[in-house]
N, C-alpha and C positions, 0 to 999 in steps of 0.2 A: 428441485435443487435450490431455486432462489428463496423459497420459504425456509429451507434449512439454514441458508446463509443468514437470513434476517432473524431467525430464531436464535442462532448463535450470537449475532450482534446484540440482540435484545438482552440475552443472558449476561454477556460480558458487560454491556452498558449498565444494566441494573446493579451490578456489583461494583463498578468503578465510579458511577455517577455521584454517589454521596461524597466520595473523596475529592473528585475534581470540581464538583460544584460548591462544596461548602468548606473544605479544609484549606484550599489554595486560593490566594488572592486572584481576583478577576482582572482581565485586561480592561482598560477604558473602552467604553462603547464605540468611540470613534475608531479605535484601532481594530476592534472586531468587525466593524462595518467595512473597513478597508480590506481586511482579509477576505470577507465574504464577496466583496466587489471584484477584487483582483486575483483571488485565489484560483478560480477556474482557469485563468490565463496561465498561471504558473503551472497548474496541473497539465494544461495543454502542452506547455514546453517540456514537462516531465515525460509525458506520453511520447512526444517526438524523440526525446533522448532515449527512452526505453526502446522504442522501435528501431532507432538507429543502432543502438548497442546490440539488440537481438539479431538484426540483419547482419551486422559485422561478425557476431559470434558464429552465425551459420557459415560465414565465409572463412573462418579460421581453419587452417590446415594443421593437422598434427602428424608430423613425420610423413607427409605426403598423402594422408588420408583425410577425407572430410570428417568433421566432428560427428556427424550423425550417421556414420556407417554403423550398422548394428554391432559390429565386432570391435570397433575402435573407440567409440564414445566412452564406454565405461572402462575399457582397459587402459587407454592412454591418458585421458584427462580425469578419469575417476568418476565414480558415482555421485559424489557431492556436486561436481560441476554440472552434471546432467540434471539433478534435482533442482539446483539453483536456477538453471536455465528454464526449466518447466514452470517453476513457481513465478519467476519473473515474467514469463509469457502470460500466465494466468492473471497475474497482477496488472499487467498492461491492459488486458481485455476488461478486467473489472473497472479500471480507471476510464477506459473508453466508454463503457456503459454508464458510468457515473457522470461524465462530463456534461451532457445536455441538461440533466436535472440540477446540476450545481449552478448553472447559469440562471435557471428558473427557481432556484432555492427550494427544491423538493427534499423532504426528509428521507425519502428512499435513496436518493443519491448520497446524502450525508452518511447513511448506513453503509452504502457501498464503499465510500471513502474510509469508513471505520474498519470495514472488512479488509481493505487494502493494507491498513496499518497492521492488522492481525496477521495477514499473510506475510508481510515483510518481517514481522517479529519472528514468526515461525521459521522463515527461510534463514535468517541470520543465526538464530539460536541453534538450529539443527546442526550446523557444521562449523561454527566459529565460537568466539568467546561468549561469556555470559553477561558481563556487565554492560558493555557498549549497546547491545540491542535494547536493553531495558531503559537506558537513558534516552535513547532515540525514541522508543515507543512512548515513554513518559512525556517527552516534549510534544510528540505528535498528538497524543491524547489530550494534552493540555489545550492545544490550539483547537482541536475538534470540539471539545466541550465549551470553549469560549464562543464558538460560532453556532452551536447547535440551535440556539433560540431563534436564529434567523431563518431556519428551514422548517417548512410545514408540510 
């Protein structure tokens, strides 16, 4: 499974890299270094936020039933809610796996972070508007490409 993820990331990366590396102005190196140095701590806060949100979602009651009752989750809150929850949970796990390597600047962890952006893009496009997710993904990819040279 992880090889498939990395193959997907490599394919998307090879198609987006020329645009993000050559057509868009780069950040100053000192800003990129700050992102690389403090970014993992921000991701740690994001993971804590994700976990807190996911735990709270599990506690939500819908008309007296737990969300993940097999009959209520899709009937009361809808299938999009369930898919969003599952993708968010997967994304949280991906970020947890990426975190140690981000502190030690491993390229494998950068690729997991890249995959996390792809997952988030898929999650939002699937059930919401089209423009906002692409703007968010563009900004995320911009910062990812700005720091890629620091990971080996």
